[in-house]
N, C-alpha and C positions, 0 to 999 in steps of 0.2 A: 776673323771670327770673334763674335761678341764674347765679352768676359763672363756674361751670366748665362750663356747659351751652353749647357752642358750635355747636350745629346749625344756628343761624341764620346763621353766617357763610359767606359765599362762599368758594370755592376760593382765590381770589387774596387775599382778605382774611386768610384763615387762614394761609397761607404767609407773608404780609407780617407778621402779627402775631407768628409763630413766629420769624422771623428777628431781629425787633426785640427779643423777649424774650431770645434767646440773647446779643445784644449787651449788654443791660442785666445779664443774669446774670453775664457776665464782668466787667463794671465793679463790680458789687456784691461779687462774690467777691474781687477785689482789694482793695475797701475793708474788707471783713470781715477778710481776712488782716492788713491794717495795723492795724485795732483790735485784734485778738487779740495781735499783737506788742506793741503799746503797753501794753495791760493786763498782758501777761506781763512786760515789762520793768519796769513800775512795781511789780510784785508786788500788785496791787489784790485779787487772789483771796484774799490772806491775811486781810483784814479781813472778807471774807464767810464765813470759817470753812472755807477749803479749803486744802490743803497744797501744791497745784501748779495750774498752769493747765489741765492735763489733767482733774483732778478737778472744777474749775470748769466746764468745757466739757461734761462728761458729766453731772454732777449738777444743775448750775444751769442751763445753757443747753440741757439735753436733747439734746446731740449724740450720735450713736452712738460707741462707743469707736473705731472705724475712722475715721469722719468727724473726730472730735476729734484723733486722732493725726495724720492727714494735714495737717490745716489748721494744726495748731501747728507742725509740721515745715516746712511751706511759709511760715508767717508769720515764723518765725525766720530763715529764709533770705532772705525778702523784705526784712526789716529790715537784713539785713547787705548784701544785694545789691539795691538798689531796682529795678534794671533788670528783675528777674524779675517783679515786680508790674505794671510798666508792659507788659511782654510778655504777661502773663495778661489785663490788661484789654484790650488790643488784639486778642486772639485768637490771637497768634503762638505761645502756649504754653498748653497745658492743665495743669489741676491734676495730673492723673496723671504727665504729663511732669516738671513741677516736682518732683514727689516722687521720681522716679527720679534727677534730677539732685542733690538735696541731699547725699547721702553723699560726693559727689565734688568738691563746689565749694569752690574756695579763690580768694583775692584774684587769684591769678596766672592761673587758668584759667576763671574766671566767665564773661568776655565770650565767650571761645571755645566753652565748652560751650553757652551760651545760642544762639549764632549756629548751632551744628550741631544743636540740638534745634528750632529755630524752625520752624513749620509742618509738623512730622513727627508720624506717628502714634506710638502707645506701642511698636509692635513695632520700628519704625526706631530709636527712641531707645534701646531696650533693645539692639539690635545694635550701635549706635554704642559704647555704654558697654561692651558686652562686649568689643569690640575693643580699647578703651582700657584696660580695667581688668578682665582676665580674673581669674576666682576659681574655685578648686576646692571650697572648702568649702561646705556646705549651710547656709543662713540658719536660725537657731533659730526655730521655728515651733510654735505651740500653739493649738489651736482645739477648740470643743465638738463632739462628736459627736451628731448627732440620735438619740435613743434609738429602737429599734425597737419598736413596740407589741407587747405580749405576744401579742396575737391574731394577729400576723404572724410571730412567732418559729417556725421549723420545729419540728415536733414529730413524734415517731414515731406512725405510724398503728398500729392493732392488729396488723396483719400484720408490722409491722417490729420489733415489741418482741422481744428476745432475752433467753434466759436467760444468766446470767454464764457466760462462758467460761473453761475453765482456762487458756488461753494468749491473753490479750488482745493486740490489735494495739499497735504501737509508740504510746506516748504515751497509752495507755488508750483509743484510738478504734477504732470498728470500721469497716472498709471495707464499702461496700455489699454486695460478695459474701459477706461474712461473717455478715451479719444472719440470724438464724435465725427461723423462724416460731414464734410463741407457741403453746403447746399446754397441756393440762391444768393446772388449777389457776389460771389467769390469767382475769381478768375480760374478758368480751366487752363491747362498747360498752354494750348494754342493762343490763349488770350494774353499771356504774360509778355510785356513790352520789353524790348531790347534795351540794354543800358545806353544811356546817352553818351555822346562822346566825351572822353575825359573820365568817365565813371568806371569803377572796376565792377566787373561781374562778380557774383558769389565766389566762384572758383578762384578768382584772381586775388581775393583779400588776404593779405599775409596775416598769419596768426602771431599773436604776441609771444615772446619768448617766456618760458616758464622755468622755474627752478624748483628742485626738490630739497627741502631743508629738514633734517632730522636731528634733533637734540634731545638731551635729558636735562630736566629742570628739577629744582628741590620744590618742597611743599610751599615755601615762602613765595617763590616765583610762580607757582601755579595758582596760588591765592591772589596774587597781584593781577595775573592774567584774567581770572574770572572776574575780579573787581572792575578791571578795565572794560571788560565786555558788558558788565552792567552799566558803567558809566556812559558807554557809547551806545547803548541799546536803542536810542532813538535815531541816530544816524546810521548805525549798523545793526539793525534789527535781527539779521541772521546770525550774528555773533562769530562772523567768519574770522577765524585766527589770523589768516593771511592779511585781511584788511585792518584788523587791530594792530598787527606788528607793524604794518606800513605807516599807519597814524602814529604809532609810538615812535618809530624811528625818525619821522618828520620832525616831531616835537624835540626828540633828543638832539638831533643834528643842530637845529635852530639854537638850542640851549648851549651846546658845546662851542658853536661857532661865536656866540655872543660872549661866552666867558673866556674863550682863549683869544679871539681876534676882534673883539668888539663888533662884531657884525650885527648891525641892527638897521631896520628900515628907516628909523628916525634918529640919526646921530645928532648928538649935542655938539655945540660950538667948542672948540679946543679951549681948555682952561689952563693957566698956570699952575704948576703943582709944586709942592714944597718937598716932595720925596726925593730920595738920592739920585745921582746921575745914572744909576743903572736901571731906573725906572723907565719903561717904555709906554708913553701916553697912548690912551685909547684910539685917538684919530690916526696915530702912525701905525699901530698894530693893524687897524682897519684898512688903511690905504695900502700897506705892504701886502696884506692878504689878498686884496683885489687885484693889485698890480701883478703879482706872482701866481695869481690864479690858483691859490691853495696847493702849490707843488713845489718841491725842492728845485732850487734854481741851479745847482751845481752842474757844470758842462765839463765832460772829460775831454782828454786829449785828442780824441777822434770827432768831437763835436756832438757827441750824445748827451742830452740833457737827462739827469736823473728824473724818472717818471713817478717816484714814490710820493704819496700824500699822507703816509703815516708817520708817526714820531716826528712831525714837524716842530721846528724851534725858530724862534726869532733870533737872528745872528747879526751882531755888530760887524759890518765890513772892517772898520778900524776897532780893534779890541779895546775894550774899556780900560785895560792896563796901560794903553798907549794913547789915551785921551779920546777914544771914540765916542761919538754922540748918538743919541737915539733919535735920529731924524729920519724922515721917509726916504731920502736918497741915499743914506748911509746904513740902511737896514735891509735885510733879505731874508727869505725864508730857506731854511737848510734842513734836511733830514738829519737825524741824530748821527748817523754815520758819517756824513760828509761835514757836519759841524765838528765832529771829532778829528776827521781828517785834515781840516783847515787848522784845527788848534795844534795838532802835531807838526804841521808844515811851519807854523809860525814859532812856536815855542820848543818843539822837539818831542819826540815820542817818549823818551825817558822822563823828561820833566812832568809830562801830562799824566803819565802812568803813576808817578809819585804823588801828584796832586789828587789823583782819584783815590788812592789808597787812603791819604789823609782825610779826604772828605768822608769816606766810608766810616773811618775810625772816630770822627767827631761826632757821629750820630748815635744817640744812646737809644736802647730799645724803648724807654719809658717816654721818649719824645713823640713817638708815633708820628713820624713825618708822613707828609703826603707822597713824598718821592725820596727815595734813597738813591744817590748816584751809583751807577753800575760801572763795570770796566767799560772804557771807551765812552763816557757819558759826560764829561766836564768839557765845556766848549771853549773856543779861543776867547770869547768875551768874558767867560767865567774866570779865566786865569787872574784877572784884576783883583779877585778876592784875596790872592796870596802875592802877586807880584808887586802890588802897591802897599807900601807901609801903611800899618794901621787901617787898612781897608777892611771892608765887610767881610764876614766869613760865610761862604757856602750858601748864597742865595740862589734861587733857582735861575735857569738859563734866561737871562734878560726879563726877569720877573715873570717867566712863563713856565713854571714846573709842570712836568708831564708824569704820566704813570711810569713805574719803573718797567723796564723792558721785560715782557713775558717771555716764556719759552714758546714763541708762536710759530706757526698759527695754531689754534686749539686743535686737539686731537680730532681727527686723524692728521693734523699738520702741527705736531709740536715744533720744536725750535729751528725751523728752517729760515724763513726770511727774517733774521734778527735785525 
């Protein structure tokens, strides 16, 4: 008998088993969150070849992106406030409600919010939080739109086809009342030729993937957007925000690649530089970026290569503290998580943690640095600043400072893939 065929159960047994499974599911969910939190805290995903707990959950544990995000957020909150996991296991708080509480929890209000959310439905929790924490801005939001099959895309019937008009309607569109009936010289349905071999019929053409993006921007950003639309008015007369955004992203990516990895269509010949040994020449940065394909090179014990392209850093294979050189064959791309993992393997976790604390203490607020090292953010090559007597103090990673790790992703994805 198949395990999921329940036709043989009586009504009473079915209801009893269902209630029991719900209770077990709550307990298992709380235990699952506790395990996720502990693996996350120990950074065990790094040795498996993943840059974050989020990537590990999605790629290794096969959770959906949404399920991974919600469980990691809940797990981190549960580790900080254990009463949340107790309430979840006991059924006083559901996972969705826990997720709603997470952005607002503090040591001062955790007990109060948990009591207010206990045994409440999602709508009641949302109402309670809305009264306590009113917000006007719209949360950043992006999702994939389901493409409409070409066969279902509205197409003009023969009687709707119109000759070009001397005075088109606004935005180049024709209102229904303006559509003219086709006449002389146009093909009737029976005259339409079949597509040649190798050509796609209209119903076979694949529609491009579309994505819905919803964000809230400030007045300054709105003014910049309008100004960009004005500047691009000749090439984008429709002022389409999507086209303007794509053009802006292309320019930004080109600028960032040039600044961080010296990517340029017209590279200059290498020159000898008088800067210190920690400097990575432009031609080396460019060659390493192209060789490693702009992706972390760490490979876990199971053969999985880290897939992240964010928070990348140039890493000396041989630490500067031990005489490492900034040459193409002795440099590699590593994400921040695996750069730190390597540093801890070489110098020890306690040593690295102490150096990170020292680095943060050395930074004065008036210095306004471009990047303040966070916990887990000083790489193996960076240890040379402290391990070598009279060495330089606190330069960026291989001359490549990056932005401080945000609580990413942006709402509605705060600090999951860190």
